[in-house]
C-alpha positions as CSV (number, residue, x, y, z in Angstrom):
1,C,-7.8,-6.6,14.2
2,G,-7.8,-6.5,10.4
3,Q,-7.8,-2.7,10.4
4,E,-5.0,-2.6,13.0
5,M,-2.9,-5.0,10.9
6,W,-3.5,-2.9,7.8
7,T,-2.4,0.2,9.6
8,D,0.8,-1.6,10.7
9,V,1.5,-2.6,7.2
10,N,1.0,1.0,6.0
11,F,3.1,2.3,8.8
12,I,6.1,0.0,8.0
13,A,5.8,0.7,4.3
14,C,5.9,4.5,4.9
15,Q,8.9,4.2,7.2
16,V,10.8,2.1,4.7
17,F,9.8,4.5,1.9
18,G,10.6,7.4,4.2
19,L,14.2,6.2,4.3
20,A,14.5,6.5,0.5
21,V,12.8,9.9,0.6
22,A,15.2,11.1,3.2
23,F,18.2,10.3,1.0
24,W,16.5,12.0,-1.9
25,F,15.7,15.0,0.3
26,R,19.3,15.4,1.3
27,L,20.8,14.9,-2.2
28,C,18.2,16.7,-4.4
29,L,16.7,19.3,-2.1
30,N,20.0,20.5,-0.5
31,P,20.0,24.0,0.9
32,Q,22.6,25.2,-1.7
33,R,20.0,24.9,-4.5
34,N,16.7,25.3,-2.6
35,T,15.4,27.9,-0.2
36,P,14.3,27.0,3.3
37,E,10.7,27.7,2.3
38,V,10.9,25.0,-0.4
39,R,12.4,22.5,2.0
40,H,9.8,23.3,4.7
41,A,7.0,22.9,2.2
42,V,8.2,19.6,0.7
43,A,8.9,18.1,4.2
44,T,5.4,19.1,5.3
45,I,3.5,17.8,2.2
46,I,5.3,14.4,2.3
47,G,4.6,14.1,6.0
48,A,0.9,15.0,5.6
49,S,0.8,12.4,2.8
50,F,2.3,9.7,5.0
51,I,-0.1,10.3,7.9
52,T,-3.1,10.3,5.5
53,F,-2.0,7.1,3.9
54,C,-1.5,5.4,7.2
55,F,-4.6,6.5,9.0
56,G,-7.1,7.7,6.4
57,W,-9.8,10.0,7.6
58,Y,-8.4,9.8,11.1
59,A,-5.6,12.0,9.9
60,I,-8.0,15.0,10.0
61,H,-7.6,15.0,13.8
62,V,-3.9,15.5,13.4
63,F,-4.4,18.5,11.2
64,I,-7.1,20.0,13.4
65,L,-5.0,19.7,16.5
66,V,-1.9,21.2,14.9
67,L,-3.7,24.1,13.4
68,A,-5.8,24.8,16.5
69,C,-2.6,24.8,18.6
70,Y,-0.9,27.2,16.3
71,G,-3.8,29.6,16.8
72,I,-3.6,29.2,20.5
73,M,0.2,29.8,20.5
74,I,-0.3,33.0,18.5
75,K,-2.9,34.2,21.0
76,S,-1.8,32.7,24.3
77,N,0.4,30.0,25.9
78,V,-2.0,27.2,27.2
79,N,-1.0,24.7,24.6
80,I,0.0,22.0,27.1
81,K,-3.5,21.8,28.6
82,F,-5.1,21.6,25.2
83,T,-2.7,19.1,23.6
84,L,-2.7,16.8,26.6
85,S,-6.5,16.7,26.9
86,S,-6.6,15.8,23.2
87,L,-4.7,12.6,24.0
88,I,-7.9,11.2,25.5
89,F,-9.3,11.1,21.9
90,S,-6.2,9.9,20.0
91,P,-2.7,8.8,20.4
92,L,-0.9,11.9,19.0
93,M,2.0,11.5,21.3
94,I,4.8,13.0,19.2
95,I,2.7,15.9,18.1
96,T,1.9,16.6,21.7
97,Q,5.6,16.6,22.5
98,K,6.5,19.0,19.7
99,I,3.7,21.4,20.3
100,T,4.3,21.7,24.0
101,T,8.1,21.9,23.6
102,L,7.8,24.7,21.1
103,A,5.2,26.5,23.3
104,F,7.5,26.5,26.3
105,Q,10.5,27.6,24.2
106,V,8.5,30.5,22.7
107,H,7.3,31.4,26.2
108,D,10.9,31.4,27.5
109,G,12.1,33.5,24.7
110,M,9.3,36.1,24.6
111,C,7.7,36.2,28.0
112,R,10.4,35.6,30.6
113,K,13.6,37.5,31.6
114,Q,16.8,35.8,30.6
115,E,18.1,35.8,34.1
116,E,15.1,33.7,35.2
117,L,16.0,30.9,32.8
118,K,18.2,27.9,33.4
119,D,21.1,27.4,31.1
120,D,19.3,24.8,28.9
121,Q,16.1,27.0,28.7
122,R,18.2,30.0,27.7
123,R,20.0,28.1,25.0
124,L,16.8,26.6,23.5
125,A,14.6,29.7,23.9
126,V,12.8,30.9,20.7
127,H,12.6,34.7,20.6
128,S,10.0,35.1,17.8
129,K,6.9,33.1,17.0
130,P,7.4,30.8,14.0
131,S,5.6,31.3,10.7
132,L,2.8,29.0,9.8
133,L,5.0,27.2,7.3
134,E,7.8,26.7,9.8
135,Y,5.4,25.5,12.4
136,L,3.7,23.0,10.1
137,S,7.1,21.8,8.8
138,Y,8.3,21.2,12.4
139,N,5.2,19.3,13.4
140,I,4.2,17.3,10.3
141,N,7.5,16.8,8.5
142,F,7.9,13.3,7.0
143,L,11.0,12.5,9.1
144,S,9.2,12.3,12.4
145,I,5.4,12.3,11.8
146,L,4.9,8.6,12.5
147,V,7.5,7.6,15.2
148,G,9.3,10.8,16.1
149,P,11.5,11.4,17.9
150,C,10.7,14.9,19.1
151,S,13.6,17.2,18.3
152,I,14.5,20.7,19.3
153,Y,12.9,23.4,17.2
154,K,16.1,25.4,16.8
155,D,18.0,22.2,15.6
156,Y,15.3,21.4,13.1
157,I,15.3,25.0,11.6
158,E,19.1,24.8,11.4
159,F,18.8,21.6,9.5
160,I,16.3,23.1,7.0
161,K,18.6,26.0,6.4
162,G,21.6,23.8,5.9
163,Q,23.4,25.0,9.0
164,H,22.9,22.0,11.3
165,V,26.1,20.1,10.6
166,Q,28.3,23.2,10.4
167,H,27.0,24.6,13.7
168,R,27.4,21.3,15.5
169,L,30.9,20.8,14.3
170,K,31.9,24.5,14.9
171,R,31.0,24.0,18.5
172,V,33.6,21.3,18.7
173,K,36.2,23.7,17.1
174,D,35.3,26.4,19.5
175,S,35.6,24.2,22.6
176,S,38.6,22.1,21.7
177,S,41.9,23.0,20.0
178,Q,42.3,19.4,18.9
179,Q,39.4,19.4,16.5
180,N,40.0,22.7,14.6
181,G,38.7,22.9,11.0
182,W,35.7,20.7,11.2
183,D,33.5,23.6,10.1
184,K,35.5,23.9,6.9
185,V,35.4,20.3,5.6
186,P,32.6,19.0,3.3
187,E,29.5,17.9,5.0
188,P,30.1,14.3,6.3
189,S,28.2,11.5,4.7
190,P,25.6,9.7,6.9
191,V,25.7,6.4,4.9
192,R,27.8,4.5,7.4
193,A,25.7,5.6,10.3
194,V,22.5,4.7,8.4
195,I,23.8,1.2,7.4
196,N,24.8,0.5,11.0
197,K,21.4,1.4,12.3
198,L,19.7,-0.6,9.6
199,L,21.7,-3.7,10.6
200,V,20.5,-3.1,14.2
201,C,16.9,-3.0,12.8
202,A,17.4,-6.2,10.9
203,C,18.7,-8.0,14.1
204,C,15.7,-6.6,16.1
205,L,13.3,-7.8,13.4
206,L,14.9,-11.3,13.4
207,W,14.8,-11.3,17.2
208,F,11.1,-10.4,17.1
209,F,10.1,-13.2,14.8
210,I,12.2,-15.9,16.6
211,I,12.2,-14.9,20.3
212,T,9.3,-12.5,20.9
213,K,6.7,-14.7,19.2
214,A,7.9,-17.6,21.4
215,F,7.5,-15.7,24.7
216,P,4.1,-13.8,24.6
217,I,3.6,-11.4,27.5
218,T,0.0,-12.7,28.0
219,Y,1.3,-16.1,29.0
220,N,2.4,-14.6,32.3
221,V,-1.2,-14.5,33.4
222,D,-2.3,-17.7,31.8
223,P,-4.3,-19.5,34.6
224,Q,-2.8,-22.9,33.9
225,F,0.7,-21.5,33.9
226,I,0.1,-19.7,37.1
227,S,-1.3,-22.8,38.9
228,E,1.2,-25.3,37.6
229,A,4.6,-23.5,37.3
230,S,6.8,-22.8,40.3
231,F,7.5,-19.3,41.5
232,I,11.0,-19.3,40.1
233,T,9.8,-20.6,36.7
234,R,7.2,-17.8,36.6
235,L,9.8,-15.2,37.6
236,A,12.2,-16.4,34.9
237,Y,9.5,-16.4,32.2
238,A,8.5,-12.9,33.2
239,L,12.1,-11.7,32.9
240,I,12.6,-13.4,29.5
241,S,9.2,-12.2,28.1
242,V,9.8,-8.6,29.1
243,Q,13.3,-8.8,27.6
244,A,11.9,-10.3,24.4
245,A,9.3,-7.5,24.1
246,R,11.9,-4.7,23.8
247,P,13.2,-5.3,20.3
248,K,10.0,-4.0,18.7
249,F,10.7,-0.6,20.4
250,Y,14.4,-0.8,19.4
251,F,13.3,-1.5,15.8
252,A,10.9,1.5,15.5
253,W,13.2,4.0,17.2
254,T,16.4,3.0,15.4
255,L,14.7,3.0,12.0
256,A,13.3,6.5,12.8
257,D,16.8,7.6,13.8
258,A,18.2,6.2,10.5
259,I,15.7,8.1,8.5
260,H,16.7,11.4,10.1
261,N,20.4,10.6,9.5
262,A,19.7,9.8,5.8
263,A,18.3,13.3,5.4
264,G,21.5,14.7,7.0
265,Y,19.9,15.5,10.4
266,G,21.3,14.2,13.7
267,V,24.9,15.2,14.0
268,S,25.7,15.8,17.7
269,G,29.4,16.5,17.3
270,V,32.6,14.5,17.3
271,N,33.3,11.4,19.5
272,E,36.4,10.6,21.4
273,R,37.9,8.9,18.3
274,G,37.5,12.1,16.3
275,E,34.6,10.7,14.2
276,V,31.3,12.5,13.5
277,S,28.6,11.2,15.9
278,W,25.1,10.9,14.4
279,D,23.2,10.5,17.7
280,L,21.7,13.9,18.4
281,I,18.2,12.6,18.3
282,S,18.8,8.9,19.0
283,N,16.0,7.5,21.2
284,V,17.6,4.4,22.6
285,R,21.0,3.1,23.7
286,I,20.5,-0.7,23.5
287,W,23.8,-1.8,25.2
288,E,23.3,0.6,28.1
289,I,19.8,-0.7,28.6
290,E,20.7,-4.4,28.6
291,T,23.7,-3.8,30.9
292,A,22.1,-1.2,33.2
293,T,23.1,-1.5,36.9
294,S,20.6,1.0,38.2
295,F,17.0,2.0,37.6
296,K,18.1,5.5,36.6
297,S,20.6,4.4,34.1
298,F,18.0,2.2,32.5
299,I,15.5,5.0,32.3
300,D,18.1,7.4,30.9
301,S,18.8,5.1,28.0
302,W,15.2,4.3,27.1
303,N,13.0,6.6,25.0
304,I,15.7,9.3,25.5
305,Q,14.0,12.2,23.7
306,T,10.8,11.6,25.6
307,A,12.8,11.8,28.9
308,L,14.3,15.1,27.7
309,W,10.8,16.4,26.9
310,L,9.5,15.4,30.4
311,K,12.5,17.1,31.9
312,S,12.0,20.2,29.8
313,V,8.3,20.7,30.3
314,C,7.8,19.3,33.8
315,Y,10.8,18.4,35.9
316,D,12.7,21.6,35.4
317,R,9.6,23.7,35.8
318,A,7.6,22.1,38.6
319,P,7.9,24.1,41.9
320,Y,7.7,20.9,44.1
321,Y,7.3,17.1,43.9
322,R,9.2,17.3,40.6
323,M,9.9,13.6,40.2
324,P,6.4,12.3,41.1
325,L,4.7,14.9,38.8
326,T,7.0,13.9,36.0
327,F,6.1,10.2,36.2
328,V,2.4,11.1,36.4
329,L,2.7,13.3,33.3
330,S,4.4,10.4,31.5
331,A,1.5,8.2,32.4
332,I,-1.0,10.8,31.1
333,W,1.0,11.2,27.9
334,H,1.0,7.5,27.2
335,G,-2.8,7.2,27.2
336,V,-5.7,6.0,29.3
337,Y,-4.9,2.3,29.8
338,P,-4.7,1.6,33.5
339,G,-1.5,-0.3,33.0
340,Y,0.4,2.9,32.2
341,Y,-0.6,4.4,35.6
342,F,0.4,1.2,37.4
343,T,3.8,1.3,35.8
344,F,4.6,5.0,36.3
345,I,3.2,5.4,39.8
346,T,5.1,2.2,40.8
347,A,8.2,3.8,39.4
348,I,8.1,6.6,41.9
349,P,8.9,4.7,45.1
350,I,11.2,2.4,43.1
351,T,13.2,5.4,41.9
352,L,13.5,6.8,45.5
353,A,14.5,3.4,46.8
354,A,17.1,2.9,44.1
355,R,18.6,6.4,44.8
356,S,18.8,5.6,48.5
357,V,20.5,2.2,48.0
358,R,23.0,3.6,45.6
359,R,23.8,6.5,47.8
360,N,24.3,4.5,51.0
361,F,25.9,1.2,49.8
362,R,27.8,1.7,46.6
363,E,30.8,3.3,48.1
364,Y,31.5,0.1,50.2
365,F,32.0,-1.9,47.0
366,L,34.5,0.4,45.2
367,S,37.6,-0.6,47.2
368,S,38.6,-3.5,45.0
369,P,37.9,-4.6,41.4
370,L,36.4,-7.9,42.5
371,L,33.9,-6.3,44.9
372,K,33.0,-3.8,42.2
373,I,32.3,-6.7,39.7
374,C,30.2,-8.5,42.3
375,Y,28.3,-5.3,43.0
376,D,27.7,-4.7,39.3
377,V,26.4,-8.3,38.8
378,V,24.0,-8.0,41.7
379,T,22.7,-4.6,40.8
380,W,22.3,-5.6,37.2
381,A,20.1,-8.6,38.2
382,A,18.2,-6.4,40.6
383,T,17.7,-3.7,38.0
384,Q,16.4,-6.1,35.4
385,L,14.0,-7.8,37.8
386,T,12.8,-4.5,39.1
387,V,12.2,-3.2,35.5
388,C,10.3,-6.4,34.7
389,Y,8.1,-6.0,37.8
390,T,7.5,-2.3,37.0
391,V,6.8,-2.5,33.2
392,M,4.6,-5.6,33.2
393,P,1.4,-3.6,33.6
394,F,2.6,-1.3,30.8
395,L,2.5,-4.4,28.5
396,L,-0.6,-6.1,29.9
397,L,-2.5,-2.7,29.9
398,A,-5.7,-3.7,31.7
399,V,-6.4,-3.9,35.4
400,E,-7.5,-7.5,35.7
401,P,-4.4,-9.2,34.2
402,T,-2.2,-6.7,36.0
403,M,-3.7,-7.6,39.4
404,Q,-3.6,-11.3,38.5
405,Y,0.1,-11.0,37.7
406,Y,0.9,-9.1,40.9
407,R,-1.1,-11.6,43.0
C-alpha cells in the first residue's frame, strides 16, 4: 500500500509538472524555431523521464515492449497479439492502444488496396513506416505516457511539425463558406480551454474528497449493511456510490486533455458559435454522461478515445459478432481481474436489449413534449441504474464480492 501511494504521488506530481512543461514546449520549442526531429526528441526524453520517475525499474518493461514492437512492425504485422499478451504482465494500456492503432494504420496504408478500406481507414492510413524517432515520440511522449489518451498518429505528427492547427482549421474553410480565413489567422491560444478544464479538475478533486470518500464502493458488500438495510436503501446506496466513483476518472482524463491543449495539441475545428474547439482528443463528456438516456449514449461519452480505438481495431474489422468481440477485447485490454469480464460480458445483452427497447418504443413518446419529457426521465433513471448494475464488478474487481453483490 505504501508503494502504491508513493506511485500515486509521483503520478500526480508528474501530471501537474507536465502541464507546465506543455506550456514551455509550445512557447519555447515551437516549430518555427525548431525542427520536427528536435521536438520529437525532447518529447520522448521528457516522457521517458516521467515514466522512470513514476515507476522506477518497472519502466524497463515499457521500453522493452515499445522497442520490441517496433522491430515486429518493421518485419511483420502481428503487433496486436504481442502487445495484448504483454498486458498479462503489466498495465501498459495506453501503449497497447498506440502500438496496435499504428500497426493497423501502417497495414492499411502499405498492405491493402485503397478500395478495400472504409472511409475512416483510408483517411488515417499511414503509407510509410515511421522512423524510430517518430515511433518513440508517438509512444513515449510526455503528453500521454501516463494517462493518454491515445491519439491518431497522423494528428500527432502534424502537431510536431506545427501543422496541426492550420490543417484542422483549413478543413473548416474548405467545407464552409462562413468560416473562410481561419488558416490565415495566428494560432489560437489554448489558455482559456486549459483554465476551463483545470476548473473541472478542481471540482472533481473537491467532489472526491467530500463525496467519494463518504460513499466507499466496498460498503455495498458489507455483511451488516446487506443484512440490515432494505432493498431500496441498498439500491440507492449502489447508485450514489457508483456516481461518486466517477470524478476520479473525470479528473485524470480532463487533466490529461488540458496538458495536450497547453502544448497546442487538440484542436478539432470550429464550433457552432465560431469558436475554436479544443476537444479533438477529449476522453470524457461529463454532462452527456450524467444526463444519458440510453446505454449507448453513456458509453459513447465515456473513455471516448478508447471507444474509438476499439472501433478501429476490432468493431470495423471483425467479420462477424462485432459487438460481442469488441466488449471481450475491452475486458482483455483492461486486465485480468474477473470483475472486468463480469462488466463487459454483462454489457453485451444489455446493449442488445437497450437497442431493442429504443427501436420499438421510442417513437410512441415523440408525439408531444410532455410525453418526450416523461420518456427521457424514465430512460435516464433506467440507464443510470443499468450502468450501476453493470459497472459494479468493474469497481469491486474480485469474484467473491461481485457474486455477493449480485445475490
